[in-house]
SEZAFI-326448 format. One record per residue (C-alpha): x, z, y; residue number from 1. Coordinates in steps of 0.05 Angstrom, whole numbers, plus 32768, in hexadecimal, padded with zeros to 4 digits. Layout:
! SEZAFI-326448
NODE    px    pz    py    n
NODE     X     Z     Y  NUM
...
***
This chain:
! SEZAFI-326448
NODE    px    pz    py    n
NODE  8096  804D  7E90    1
NODE  80AF  8003  7E8D    2
NODE  8097  8004  7E41    3
NODE  8055  8027  7E4F    4
NODE  8045  7FFC  7E86    5
NODE  8057  7FBC  7E57    6
NODE  8033  7FD6  7E20    7
NODE  7FF2  7FEB  7E4D    8
NODE  7FF5  7F9C  7E6D    9
NODE  7FFE  7F7B  7E1C   10
NODE  7FB8  7FA2  7E11   11
NODE  7F9E  7F86  7E48   12
NODE  7FAF  7F32  7E36   13
NODE  7F94  7F42  7DF0   14
NODE  7F53  7F58  7E0E   15
NODE  7F59  7F1D  7E34   16
NODE  7F6B  7EE5  7E0E   17
NODE  7FB9  7ED6  7E2A   18
NODE  7FEA  7EC8  7DFB   19
NODE  801D  7ED6  7E31   20
NODE  8015  7EE5  7E7E   21
NODE  804C  7ED3  7EC5   22
NODE  804F  7F0D  7EEF   23
NODE  806F  7EF4  7F35   24
NODE  8051  7F23  7F6E   25
NODE  8093  7F43  7F7E   26
NODE  806D  7F7D  7F7A   27
NODE  805A  7F7C  7F2C   28
NODE  809D  7F5D  7F21   29
NODE  80BC  7F9D  7F38   30
NODE  8084  7FD2  7F17   31
NODE  808D  7FB6  7ED3   32
NODE  80D9  7F9A  7ED9   33
NODE  80F9  7FD1  7F02   34
NODE  811F  7F8A  7F2D   35
NODE  8114  7F9B  7F77   36
NODE  8139  7F5D  7F8B   37
NODE  8114  7F18  7FA9   38
NODE  811B  7EEB  7F7E   39
NODE  80F9  7EFC  7F38   40
NODE  80C9  7EE5  7EFB   41
NODE  80AB  7F0F  7EBF   42
NODE  8095  7EEE  7E87   43
NODE  8064  7F18  7E4E   44
NODE  8059  7F00  7E08   45
NODE  803D  7F37  7DD1   46
NODE  807E  7F30  7DB0   47
NODE  80B2  7F1F  7DF6   48
NODE  80C4  7F39  7E3A   49
NODE  80F0  7F04  7E60   50
NODE  8105  7F12  7EAA   51
NODE  8124  7EDE  7ECE   52
NODE  814C  7EDC  7F0B   53
NODE  8183  7EB4  7F37   54
NODE  81DB  7EC1  7F2F   55
NODE  81C9  7EE7  7F6B   56
NODE  81A7  7F2D  7F49   57
NODE  81DC  7F23  7F10   58
NODE  81EF  7F65  7F1F   59
NODE  81B2  7F85  7F3C   60
NODE  8186  7F6F  7F01   61
NODE  81B3  7F89  7ED0   62
NODE  81B3  7FC9  7EF7   63
NODE  8164  7FC9  7F01   64
NODE  813E  7F9E  7EC7   65
NODE  8133  7FCC  7E8D   66
NODE  80FB  7FAD  7E4E   67
NODE  8107  7F6E  7E61   68
NODE  813D  7F3D  7E47   69
NODE  8165  7F1F  7E84   70
NODE  8170  7ED7  7E8F   71
NODE  8198  7EC2  7ED2   72
NODE  818F  7E76  7EE5   73
NODE  81A9  7E44  7F11   74
NODE  8166  7E1F  7F13   75
NODE  811D  7E23  7F1E   76
NODE  8107  7E6C  7F03   77
NODE  80C8  7E3B  7EE9   78
NODE  80FF  7E0C  7ECA   79
NODE  8121  7E3A  7EA9   80
NODE  80F1  7E56  7E85   81
NODE  80DC  7E15  7E6D   82
NODE  811F  7E09  7E5B   83
NODE  8124  7E45  7E34   84
NODE  80DD  7E38  7E10   85
NODE  80C5  7E7D  7E24   86
NODE  8081  7E69  7E1C   87
NODE  808A  7E4A  7DD7   88
NODE  804B  7E59  7DBB   89
NODE  801C  7E69  7DE7   90
NODE  7FE2  7E49  7DF0   91
NODE  7FB8  7E6E  7E2C   92
NODE  7FE0  7E83  7E61   93
NODE  7FD8  7EBB  7E96   94
NODE  7FEA  7EBA  7EDF   95
NODE  7FE6  7EDE  7F1C   96
NODE  7FB2  7EBA  7F3A   97
NODE  7FC9  7EDE  7F8A   98
NODE  8016  7ECF  7F7B   99
NODE  801D  7E86  7F63  100
NODE  800D  7E44  7F99  101
NODE  7FF0  7E06  7F7F  102
NODE  8035  7DEA  7F81  103
NODE  8048  7E23  7F54  104
NODE  800D  7E12  7F27  105
NODE  8014  7DC5  7F23  106
NODE  8065  7DD5  7F13  107
NODE  8046  7E03  7EDE  108
NODE  801E  7DC8  7EC1  109
NODE  805C  7D94  7ECA  110
NODE  8085  7DC8  7EA3  111
NODE  8061  7DE4  7E79  112
NODE  8038  7DAE  7E4F  113
NODE  8007  7DC0  7E1D  114
NODE  7FFB  7E0B  7E40  115
NODE  7FBD  7E22  7E59  116
NODE  7FC5  7E46  7E95  117
NODE  7F8E  7E79  7EAC  118
NODE  7F8E  7E97  7EF0  119
NODE  7F8B  7EE3  7EE8  120
NODE  7F79  7F18  7F1A  121
NODE  7F8A  7F5F  7F1A  122
NODE  7FA9  7F5B  7EDF  123
NODE  7FF7  7F8F  7EEC  124
NODE  7FC9  7FA7  7F24  125
NODE  7F93  7FD2  7EF6  126
NODE  7FCA  7FF1  7EDA  127
NODE  7FED  8001  7F19  128
NODE  7FB1  8025  7F31  129
NODE  7FC3  8068  7F0F  130
NODE  8006  8084  7F26  131
NODE  802D  80A0  7EE8  132
NODE  805A  80E9  7EFF  133
NODE  808D  80BE  7F1C  134
NODE  8069  8090  7F51  135
NODE  804C  80D0  7F5C  136
NODE  8090  80F7  7F6D  137
NODE  80A9  80B5  7F92  138
NODE  8064  80AD  7FC4  139
NODE  806A  8100  7FD0  140
NODE  80B4  80F5  7FE5  141
NODE  809E  80B0  8013  142
NODE  806B  80E5  8029  143
NODE  8096  8119  8043  144
NODE  80C2  80E4  8067  145
NODE  8088  80D4  808C  146
NODE  8079  8119  809B  147
NODE  80B6  812B  80B3  148
NODE  80C2  80E6  80DB  149
NODE  8083  80FC  8100  150
NODE  8097  813E  810A  151
NODE  80D8  8127  8133  152
NODE  80AA  80F2  8159  153
NODE  807D  811B  8175  154
NODE  80B5  8144  81AC  155
NODE  80D0  80F9  81BF  156
NODE  8084  80E6  81D2  157
NODE  8084  80E9  8229  158
NODE  8059  80B5  8255  159
NODE  8084  807E  8269  160
NODE  809F  806C  8229  161
NODE  807E  8030  8207  162
NODE  8061  801D  81CB  163
NODE  80A1  7FFC  81B9  164
NODE  80C7  8035  81BE  165
NODE  809E  805E  8193  166
NODE  80A1  8031  8157  167
NODE  80EB  801E  8161  168
NODE  80F0  8075  8168  169
NODE  80C8  8071  8119  170
NODE  80F4  8042  80FB  171
NODE  8132  806D  8117  172
NODE  811B  80A7  80F4  173
NODE  8101  8089  80B3  174
NODE  8149  8075  80A7  175
NODE  8167  80B9  80BB  176
NODE  8132  80D3  8084  177
NODE  8143  80B2  804E  178
NODE  810E  8078  8055  179
NODE  8130  802E  8040  180
NODE  80FE  8014  8073  181
NODE  80C3  801F  8090  182
NODE  807B  800B  8068  183
NODE  8061  7FDB  8095  184
NODE  8062  7FCD  80E7  185
NODE  8055  800B  8109  186
NODE  8021  8011  8130  187
NODE  801D  8031  816F  188
NODE  7FE1  802B  819F  189
NODE  7FD4  804A  81E6  190
NODE  7F9F  8056  8207  191
NODE  7F6B  8018  8201  192
NODE  7F92  7FF9  81D9  193
NODE  7F87  802F  81A6  194
NODE  7F3C  800A  819B  195
NODE  7F67  7FCF  8174  196
NODE  7F67  7FF4  8127  197
NODE  7FAB  7FCB  8121  198
NODE  7FD0  7FC5  8168  199
NODE  8010  7FAB  815E  200
NODE  8042  7FDB  818D  201
NODE  804B  7FB8  81CF  202
NODE  8070  7FBD  8212  203
NODE  803A  7FEE  8237  204
NODE  804D  8031  8248  205
NODE  802D  806D  8239  206
NODE  800B  8094  8269  207
NODE  7FF1  80D9  826B  208
NODE  7FA9  80EA  8266  209
NODE  7F9C  80BC  8217  210
NODE  7FA6  80BC  81D6  211
NODE  7FE2  809A  81B5  212
NODE  7FC5  8085  816C  213
NODE  8010  8080  813C  214
NODE  8001  8061  80F4  215
NODE  8045  8054  80CF  216
NODE  8062  805E  808C  217
NODE  8099  8066  8066  218
NODE  80BD  8047  802E  219
NODE  80E9  806F  7FEE  220
NODE  80FD  804B  7FB0  221
NODE  80BC  8011  7FC0  222
NODE  808C  8040  7FC8  223
NODE  806B  804E  800F  224
NODE  8046  8083  8037  225
NODE  800E  8072  806E  226
NODE  8008  80A0  80A7  227
NODE  7FE4  80A2  80E2  228
NODE  7FDD  80D5  8117  229
NODE  7FB6  80C6  815E  230
NODE  7FDE  80FB  8191  231
NODE  7FC5  810A  81E3  232
NODE  7FEF  8105  821D  233
NODE  7FD8  813C  8249  234
NODE  7F89  8141  8251  235
NODE  7F5E  810F  8236  236
NODE  7F15  80F9  824B  237
NODE  7EDB  8121  8225  238
NODE  7ECB  80E5  8201  239
NODE  7F10  80D3  81D8  240
NODE  7F0A  8127  81CA  241
NODE  7ECC  8122  81A8  242
NODE  7EDC  80DE  8182  243
NODE  7F1C  8105  816A  244
NODE  7EF1  8142  814F  245
NODE  7EC6  810D  812E  246
NODE  7EF8  80EE  810F  247
NODE  7F24  812F  80FD  248
NODE  7EE3  8148  80DA  249
NODE  7ECC  8108  80B6  250
NODE  7F18  8110  809A  251
NODE  7F0B  8153  8088  252
NODE  7ED2  8148  8067  253
NODE  7EE7  810C  8038  254
NODE  7F31  812E  802E  255
NODE  7EFF  8167  8003  256
NODE  7ED0  8134  7FE7  257
NODE  7F02  810B  7FC5  258
NODE  7F0D  8110  7F7C  259
NODE  7F13  80DE  7F48  260
NODE  7ED6  80CB  7F22  261
NODE  7EAB  80BF  7F60  262
NODE  7E9F  8075  7F82  263
NODE  7ED3  805B  7FB3  264
NODE  7E8F  8044  7FDA  265
NODE  7E6A  8095  7FD6  266
NODE  7EBE  80A7  7FF3  267
NODE  7EAF  8086  8033  268
NODE  7E71  809C  8037  269
NODE  7E87  80DC  8049  270
NODE  7EA6  80CB  807D  271
NODE  7E7D  8096  809B  272
NODE  7E3E  80CB  809F  273
NODE  7E63  80F8  80C6  274
NODE  7E7A  80CC  80F9  275
NODE  7E32  80B2  8101  276
NODE  7E24  80FB  810C  277
NODE  7E45  80F1  814E  278
NODE  7E27  80AA  815E  279
NODE  7E6E  8094  8155  280
NODE  7E5B  8070  810F  281
NODE  7E58  8020  8131  282
NODE  7EA0  8029  8149  283
NODE  7EC1  803A  80FA  284
NODE  7ED3  7FFC  80F0  285
NODE  7EF9  7FF3  80B3  286
NODE  7EFF  8011  8064  287
NODE  7F12  805F  805F  288
NODE  7F54  8049  8042  289
NODE  7F78  802F  8009  290
NODE  7FA1  802C  7FCF  291
NODE  7FE9  803D  7FD6  292
NODE  8025  8031  7FA8  293
NODE  805B  7FFD  7FAF  294
NODE  802D  7FCD  7FE0  295
NODE  801D  7FFE  8019  296
NODE  7FCE  7FD9  800C  297
NODE  7FBC  7FD9  7FBB  298
NODE  7F7A  7FF1  7F98  299
NODE  7F57  800F  7F98  300
NODE  7F2E  7FFC  7FD5  301
NODE  7F13  802E  7FFE  302
NODE  7ED1  8019  801C  303
NODE  7E83  8011  8021  304
NODE  7E8B  7FD1  7FFF  305
NODE  7EBD  7FE5  7FC1  306
NODE  7E9C  7FEE  7F79  307
NODE  7ED6  800F  7F60  308
NODE  7ED1  8053  7F3C  309
NODE  7F0E  8087  7F59  310
NODE  7F3F  8094  7F21  311
NODE  7F67  80CB  7F11  312
NODE  7FA9  80BD  7F27  313
NODE  7F9F  8093  7F64  314
NODE  7FC6  8091  7FA1  315
NODE  7FA0  8083  7FE0  316
NODE  7F9B  8088  8028  317
NODE  7F60  80B7  8047  318
NODE  7F5A  8096  8097  319
NODE  7F1B  8099  80BA  320
NODE  7F21  807D  8104  321
NODE  7EF2  8074  813E  322
NODE  7F03  803F  8174  323
NODE  7EDC  8035  81B2  324
NODE  7EE7  7FEC  81DC  325
NODE  7F01  7FFB  8217  326
NODE  7F09  804D  8219  327
NODE  7F3E  804F  81D5  328
NODE  7F41  8064  818A  329
NODE  7F54  80A0  815B  330
NODE  7F6D  8098  811A  331
NODE  7F84  80D1  80E7  332
NODE  7FA0  80C3  80A6  333
NODE  7FBF  80E0  8064  334
NODE  7FCC  80D0  8017  335
NODE  7FB6  80F7  7FE0  336
NODE  7FBB  80E7  7F94  337
NODE  7F7A  80ED  7F71  338
NODE  7F6E  8125  7F3D  339
NODE  7F2B  812B  7F1C  340
NODE  7F20  8173  7F3E  341
NODE  7F30  815C  7F84  342
NODE  7F6D  8134  7FA6  343
NODE  7FB1  814D  7FB3  344
NODE  7FC5  813E  8004  345
NODE  8008  8124  7FFD  346
NODE  8015  811F  8045  347
NODE  8010  816A  8076  348
NODE  8025  8152  80C2  349
NODE  7FEF  817A  80F5  350
NODE  7FA7  8155  80E8  351
NODE  7F9B  8189  812F  352
NODE  7F94  815F  8174  353
NODE  7FD3  815E  818C  354
NODE  7FE6  8160  81D1  355
NODE  8038  813D  81EB  356
***
């Protein structure tokens, strides 16, 4: 897999007129080299591939890194690259504009005089848009962990628990079911706080007669799942039940419509039209979804503003929501892998309104 990724990236460098490329974003370093540590630099030219790290990672990098010559240094990684003349003969070198600080850029100019450094965007991300078989297998397993966590969590949710209690239970269940960590900071929003799409859990106690929106994910070998369900404690007001029905129908319509070859904005519109038919359109305040992989949010962005065309092999979330200030909110989210003839659901937790 690493060889194919290197080959594709080299082809992109040729097209863009780059002699070499610096990879500094940790997820992209991992994607290309396999390295999972916190301090790594990959340098790719048309004829060489070098990976640099420090002495903390001698054994780890020997086990993980494939396809790259390893260099271990006590110096800074850029300083070691200059000392070893890893950019020798390279006139135009690309770097990840979202992964290099201005201070680092200035350091590059000092260490490599005569080299023209060019900022780039999404060179690795473009390749990572389409997941290979191994990646889809890991994303499927991460989704299965999230489903298992949700299934175990449901019976434990009771009135009087705090949102923080629920988040803590999720973290414990994630590890119990084999996740290496939570994919992101868990969202637990009860009652009126459900109107906050990215509410942080608080010490607020969950009460009967209200919704609780729970958004969490599971990470397995770096790959992430992302699952949201909204559950009811006892009987909730009719306005909230209507909102749930609108979101459920919108999500189902989007899952049925999703396929490679369609514009991301058109998929977003499928869900948006459904929610608008319930006169709730102004309460759907975010994009329909996002790409999923080594990052919890990556390309493609599934938004009414997106210009991307969805590609076979991409994994995305489909997560319409309704958020009514002072009342509460609803979100239902699943992970799907796109195919030419539709999509395959990776998450399978119940989507009907569950009362606990």
